[in-house]
C-alpha positions in Angstrom: -17.0 -45.9 -8.3 -17.3 -42.2 -8.1 -15.0 -39.8 -9.4 -13.1 -37.8 -6.7 -14.4 -34.6 -8.1 -17.9 -35.9 -8.6 -17.6 -37.0 -4.6 -16.8 -32.9 -4.0 -19.1 -31.7 -5.9 -21.5 -33.4 -4.7 -20.8 -32.4 -0.5 -20.2 -29.2 -1.6 -23.9 -29.9 -3.1 -24.8 -31.1 -0.2 -24.0 -28.5 2.5 -24.9 -25.3 0.0 -28.6 -27.0 0.5 -28.4 -26.7 4.5 -27.7 -23.3 4.3 -30.7 -22.5 1.7 -33.0 -24.4 4.0 -31.8 -21.6 6.0 -31.9 -18.1 3.8 -35.1 -17.0 4.4 -34.7 -16.7 8.1 -34.2 -14.0 10.5 -31.2 -14.0 13.3 -34.0 -14.9 16.0 -34.7 -17.7 14.2 -32.2 -19.8 14.3 -31.7 -20.1 18.0 -35.5 -21.1 18.9 -36.4 -24.7 20.6 -39.5 -24.5 21.4 -40.1 -28.0 22.6 -37.2 -30.6 23.2 -38.1 -32.9 19.9 -36.8 -29.6 17.9 -33.5 -27.9 17.3 -32.5 -24.5 16.8 -31.6 -24.3 13.4 -28.0 -23.0 14.3 -27.2 -26.7 16.0 -28.7 -28.7 13.0 -26.0 -26.1 11.4 -23.1 -26.2 13.8 -24.0 -30.4 14.4 -23.5 -31.5 10.6 -20.3 -29.6 10.7 -19.1 -31.7 13.3 -19.9 -34.5 12.1 -17.2 -33.7 8.8 -14.4 -32.6 11.5 -15.1 -35.5 14.0 -15.6 -38.7 11.7 -13.8 -37.4 8.6 -11.1 -34.9 9.1 -9.6 -35.4 12.4 -8.9 -38.9 12.0 -7.3 -38.8 8.6 -6.6 -35.4 7.7 -3.1 -34.9 8.6 -2.3 -31.8 10.2 -5.9 -30.8 10.7 -6.7 -28.3 13.2 -10.3 -28.3 14.9 -11.9 -24.9 14.4 -12.9 -24.9 18.7 -12.2 -26.5 21.3 -15.9 -26.3 22.7 -17.5 -27.6 19.7 -17.1 -30.9 20.2 -19.4 -30.4 23.7 -21.4 -28.1 21.9 -22.5 -29.6 18.2 -22.6 -33.6 19.7 -26.3 -35.1 19.6 -26.5 -38.7 20.9 -22.5 -40.4 20.5 -21.5 -41.3 24.1 -18.2 -43.3 22.2 -17.2 -39.3 21.2 -17.6 -38.0 24.2 -20.0 -35.3 26.4 -22.8 -33.2 24.8 -25.2 -30.1 26.0 -28.3 -32.0 27.0 -30.7 -32.1 24.3 -33.0 -29.8 25.9 -30.9 -27.1 26.3 -29.8 -26.5 23.0 -31.8 -23.6 22.6 -29.8 -21.9 25.1 -26.8 -21.3 23.6 -26.8 -17.9 22.7 -22.7 -18.6 21.8 -21.4 -19.5 19.3 -23.2 -17.2 17.2 -25.0 -18.0 14.0 -22.1 -16.1 12.3 -19.8 -18.1 14.1 -21.5 -21.1 13.1 -21.0 -19.7 8.9 -17.8 -18.6 9.8 -17.3 -23.2 11.0 -19.5 -24.6 8.4 -16.6 -22.3 6.2 -13.8 -23.3 8.0 -14.8 -27.4 7.3 -15.6 -26.9 3.9 -12.2 -25.6 2.8 -10.4 -28.3 4.7 -13.1 -31.0 3.7 -12.9 -29.7 -0.3 -9.1 -30.3 -0.3 -9.2 -33.3 1.6 -11.7 -34.7 -1.1 -10.0 -33.8 -4.0 -6.7 -35.3 -3.1 -8.0 -38.4 -1.4 -8.0 -41.8 -3.2 -10.2 -43.8 -1.6 -8.3 -46.7 -1.4 -10.6 -48.0 1.5 -13.9 -48.8 1.3 -14.4 -48.2 5.0 -13.5 -44.3 4.0 -15.5 -44.0 1.3 -18.8 -45.4 2.9 -18.1 -42.8 6.0 -18.3 -40.1 3.7 -21.7 -41.3 1.9 -22.8 -41.9 5.4 -22.0 -37.9 6.0 -23.8 -36.7 3.2 -26.6 -38.9 4.1 -26.5 -37.4 7.2 -26.7 -34.3 6.8 -29.4 -35.1 4.4 -31.1 -36.5 7.4 -31.3 -33.0 8.9 -31.8 -30.9 6.1 -35.2 -32.5 6.5 -35.0 -32.2 10.4 -34.3 -28.6 9.8 -37.4 -28.1 7.7 -39.5 -29.8 10.0 -38.2 -27.9 13.1 -38.3 -24.1 11.2 -41.9 -25.3 11.2 -42.5 -26.3 14.2 -40.5 -23.0 15.2 -42.4 -20.5 13.2 -45.7 -22.7 13.3 -46.1 -21.9 17.0 -44.9 -18.2 16.6 -48.2 -16.0 17.0 -47.9 -14.2 14.2 -48.0 -17.4 12.0 -45.3 -15.8 9.7 -44.2 -17.4 6.1 -41.1 -17.5 5.5 -39.5 -19.0 1.5 -38.9 -22.7 1.8 -36.6 -25.2 -1.1 -39.4 -27.6 -0.6 -42.9 -28.5 -2.6 -45.4 -25.8 -2.2 -49.4 -26.8 -0.6 -50.1 -26.0 -4.5 -47.5 -28.5 -5.7 -48.6 -30.9 -3.2 -52.6 -30.6 -4.5 -51.4 -31.3 -8.2 -49.2 -34.2 -7.7 -52.6 -35.2 -5.8 -55.0 -34.9 -8.1 -54.4 -38.3 -10.3 -56.0 -40.8 -8.9 -53.9 -44.2 -8.3 -55.8 -47.4 -8.4 -55.1 -49.8 -5.4 -51.9 -52.3 -5.6 -52.8 -55.5 -5.2 -50.4 -57.3 -2.7 -50.7 -61.4 -3.7 -49.8 -64.2 -1.0 -46.3 -65.3 -0.9 -42.9 -65.0 0.5 -41.4 -61.4 -0.6 -37.3 -60.8 0.3 -37.2 -58.1 2.8 -34.1 -55.7 3.1 -31.0 -54.1 1.8 -28.0 -56.6 0.2 -25.1 -55.9 1.6 -21.6 -55.4 0.6 -18.2 -55.0 1.5 -17.5 -52.7 -1.4 -18.9 -49.2 -0.4 -19.2 -48.2 -4.5 -20.8 -51.5 -5.3 -24.1 -50.7 -4.5 -26.8 -47.0 -3.6 -26.6 -46.0 -0.1 -28.3 -47.7 2.7 -28.3 -47.4 6.4 -27.2 -50.4 8.9 -30.8 -51.2 9.9 -32.0 -51.6 5.9 -29.3 -54.6 6.2 -29.9 -58.1 6.7 -31.5 -59.4 3.9 -34.8 -62.0 5.1 -37.6 -63.5 4.0 -41.0 -62.3 5.3 -44.6 -64.3 4.7 -47.6 -62.5 3.7 -51.4 -62.8 3.1 -52.8 -61.7 0.4 -54.0 -57.7 0.7 -54.5 -54.4 -1.2 -52.5 -51.4 -0.3 -55.2 -48.0 -1.2 -53.2 -46.1 -4.5 -53.8 -42.9 -2.7 -53.1 -41.3 0.8 -56.1 -40.4 3.1 -56.8 -36.1 2.2 -57.0 -33.3 4.3 -61.4 -33.9 3.3 -61.1 -37.8 4.6 -59.3 -36.9 7.5 -62.0 -33.8 8.2 -64.9 -36.3 7.6 -63.3 -38.6 10.6 -63.0 -35.6 13.1 -66.9 -34.9 12.4 -67.8 -37.8 13.5 -66.6 -37.5 16.4 -63.4 -39.1 15.8 -61.3 -37.4 18.6 -64.1 -38.3 21.1 -64.8 -41.6 20.7 -62.8 -44.2 22.8 -63.5 -47.4 20.7 -61.3 -46.0 17.9 -57.8 -45.2 19.4 -55.3 -47.6 21.5 -55.5 -47.0 25.3 -52.0 -45.0 25.1 -53.3 -43.3 22.2 -56.7 -41.8 24.1 -54.1 -41.2 27.0 -52.5 -38.8 24.7 -55.5 -37.4 23.3 -56.7 -37.2 26.4 -54.1 -35.4 28.5 -53.2 -32.8 25.5 -56.5 -32.1 24.4 -55.8 -33.0 21.0 -58.6 -32.7 18.3 -57.0 -32.0 14.7 -53.7 -32.3 13.3 -50.9 -30.3 14.2 -50.7 -26.5 13.2 -54.4 -27.1 12.5 -56.8 -23.8 13.3 -60.2 -23.5 13.7 -61.5 -19.9 12.8 -65.0 -18.8 12.6 -66.0 -22.0 11.5 -63.5 -23.3 9.3 -61.1 -25.0 9.6 -57.3 -23.4 8.9 -54.0 -24.9 8.9 -50.4 -22.9 9.1 -47.5 -23.7 6.1 -45.0 -22.3 4.8 -47.1 -20.0 2.5 -48.6 -18.4 6.4 -52.0 -19.4 7.8 -54.1 -21.0 4.5 -57.8 -22.8 4.3 -57.6 -26.6 4.8 -57.5 -28.2 1.1 -59.3 -30.7 1.0 -57.8 -32.2 -1.8 -54.2 -32.6 -0.2 -52.8 -35.6 1.8 -53.1 -35.1 5.5 -50.2 -34.2 7.3 -48.5 -33.5 10.7 -50.5 -36.8 12.2 -49.4 -39.4 14.9 -49.2 -42.6 14.3 -52.0 -42.4 17.5 -54.0 -40.6 14.8 -53.2 -42.8 11.5 -54.7 -46.0 13.6 -57.5 -44.3 14.8 -58.5 -43.2 11.3 -58.0 -46.4 9.9 -60.1 -48.5 12.7 -62.4 -45.4 12.0 -62.4 -46.7 8.6 -63.0 -50.3 9.3 -59.4 -50.7 8.0 -56.0 -50.9 9.4 -51.9 -49.5 8.9 -49.8 -51.8 6.3 -47.1 -53.5 7.8 -43.4 -52.3 6.2 -42.9 -55.0 4.7 -46.3 -55.2 2.7 -45.2 -51.7 2.7 -42.1 -52.3 1.3 -43.3 -55.3 -1.0 -46.1 -53.3 -2.5 -43.2 -50.9 -3.3 -40.9 -53.3 -5.1 -43.7 -55.2 -7.2 -42.5 -55.7 -11.3 -44.1 -52.3 -12.7 -45.4 -50.7 -9.1 -47.6 -47.6 -9.2 -47.7 -47.3 -5.4 -47.6 -43.5 -5.1 -45.2 -42.5 -2.4 -43.2 -39.2 -1.5 -45.5 -36.7 -0.4 -45.5 -37.8 3.4 -43.7 -40.4 5.8 -45.9 -43.0 5.9 -47.2 -44.4 9.5 -47.0 -48.1 9.2 -47.8 -51.0 12.0 -44.8 -52.6 12.5 -42.8 -51.4 15.6 -38.9 -50.6 15.1 -36.9 -53.9 15.5 -33.7 -55.1 13.9 -33.6 -57.5 11.1 -33.0 -60.9 11.5 -29.1 -61.2 11.5 -28.5 -57.4 11.9 -25.4 -56.5 13.8 -24.4 -53.2 15.4 -20.9 -51.5 14.1 -18.1 -51.1 16.5 -17.3 -47.7 17.6 -19.6 -44.4 16.7 -20.9 -45.6 13.6 -22.3 -47.9 15.6 -24.7 -45.2 17.7 -26.4 -44.2 14.3 -29.6 -46.7 14.6 -29.7 -49.6 16.4 -29.8 -48.1 20.1 -32.9 -47.0 19.1 -34.5 -49.9 18.3 -37.1 -49.3 21.1 -40.5 -47.9 21.8 -40.8 -46.4 17.9 -43.1 -47.3 15.0 -41.4 -47.5 11.4 -42.6 -44.8 8.7 -42.1 -45.8 5.4 -41.7 -43.4 2.1 -40.6 -40.5 1.9 -41.9 -36.8 2.1 -42.1 -33.4 0.6 -39.6 -32.4 2.7 -37.0 -35.6 2.1 -34.0 -34.1 -0.3 -33.5 -35.2 -3.4 -32.0 -38.8 -4.0 -32.7 -39.9 0.0 -35.5 -42.0 -0.1 -35.4 -45.6 -1.5 -38.1 -48.6 -1.2 -36.1 -50.1 1.7 -35.9 -46.9 3.7 -36.8 -47.3 7.5 -37.5 -44.1 9.3 -39.4 -44.0 12.6 -40.4 -41.8 15.8 -42.0 -42.8 19.0 -46.1 -42.7 17.9 -47.1 -39.5 19.8 -45.0 -37.7 17.1 -46.4 -35.1 14.6 -44.5 -32.1 13.7 -42.8 -34.6 10.6 -44.2 -34.1 7.0 -46.2 -37.7 8.1 -49.1 -38.8 6.5 -52.0 -42.2 6.6 -52.0 -45.0 3.5 -55.1 -47.6 4.4 -54.8 -51.6 3.3 -57.6 -53.9 3.3 -58.2 -56.3 7.0 
């Protein structure tokens, strides 16, 4: 069992990181919502605070008084069980509460959470599991914060730089500099998924969509030891990859045609050379760095152009869990060819917590690994991330396997 003070420290550390991500922002940056997928930074800070207030303090802290009657409506995301909420597309219209008001909300809840965590005894595994879920929920929003801030500033005509506590483009190049061998995955039956336990303290945290351990038969295949680089992807572009329908899924070709897509997100052609927006501002595309901000459609088309394919999520997990595996992962969320579906035996939990993952198991593709925006301690081989195939504002990349 984690000591109570240690859990308090962990809570305060996670909460502080959310605010560190926003430290370089101007007040105006906090309220922008360029597209429905991108939430204003102010909303993320409020929503993660609402989670602690609604699911931990209100039902478990005697005498707790909510900070503001309207905040449940303003900062609820998609929890039908909890009540009405502001439409996702309207989050950018929330000039009130103010940025300073949201930080006051965070300070108020943090003080009450600190007292609660210091005094609690965690006799209930369910309560302990809820707090762990809250920590991981906030870490998920930290990655979304970074991605959303990049979209907001990357679509500002000035393309402004901003300090961000994450791996820089220069560090990206360093991390990808050494060659990693391909990973041969022998034919056989593999165990997939994270074991479930009735004692929350017995195991590392995992989400419910990772549970329901099961066996999967896999043919022999080989996964590339490296992610596809900017230089390799540029060769696909220069070969006319975006103009040749033969490499694209039907939906992907429609997406390319309807949106005029010609390059990864944040790439700009300036006087015949390719540049990209980074948190350091506009910079030349580095051919040695793994390509980033590509959709599933683009990843699949590139793989077809190379005469290869994307891995299934089961091949990826099996390769990552091989004894002594040298699968180099963690720089980009890696698209797989697997649809996001429940594992055999998956059961949706009761109440609001059950809305966390299960109801999104339709029309989305699985990504595996982690990215340079993923908080420390928030990745594992069984983690199942998921997005619709056209999304690319996350830090997504490509790994290939043999046909």
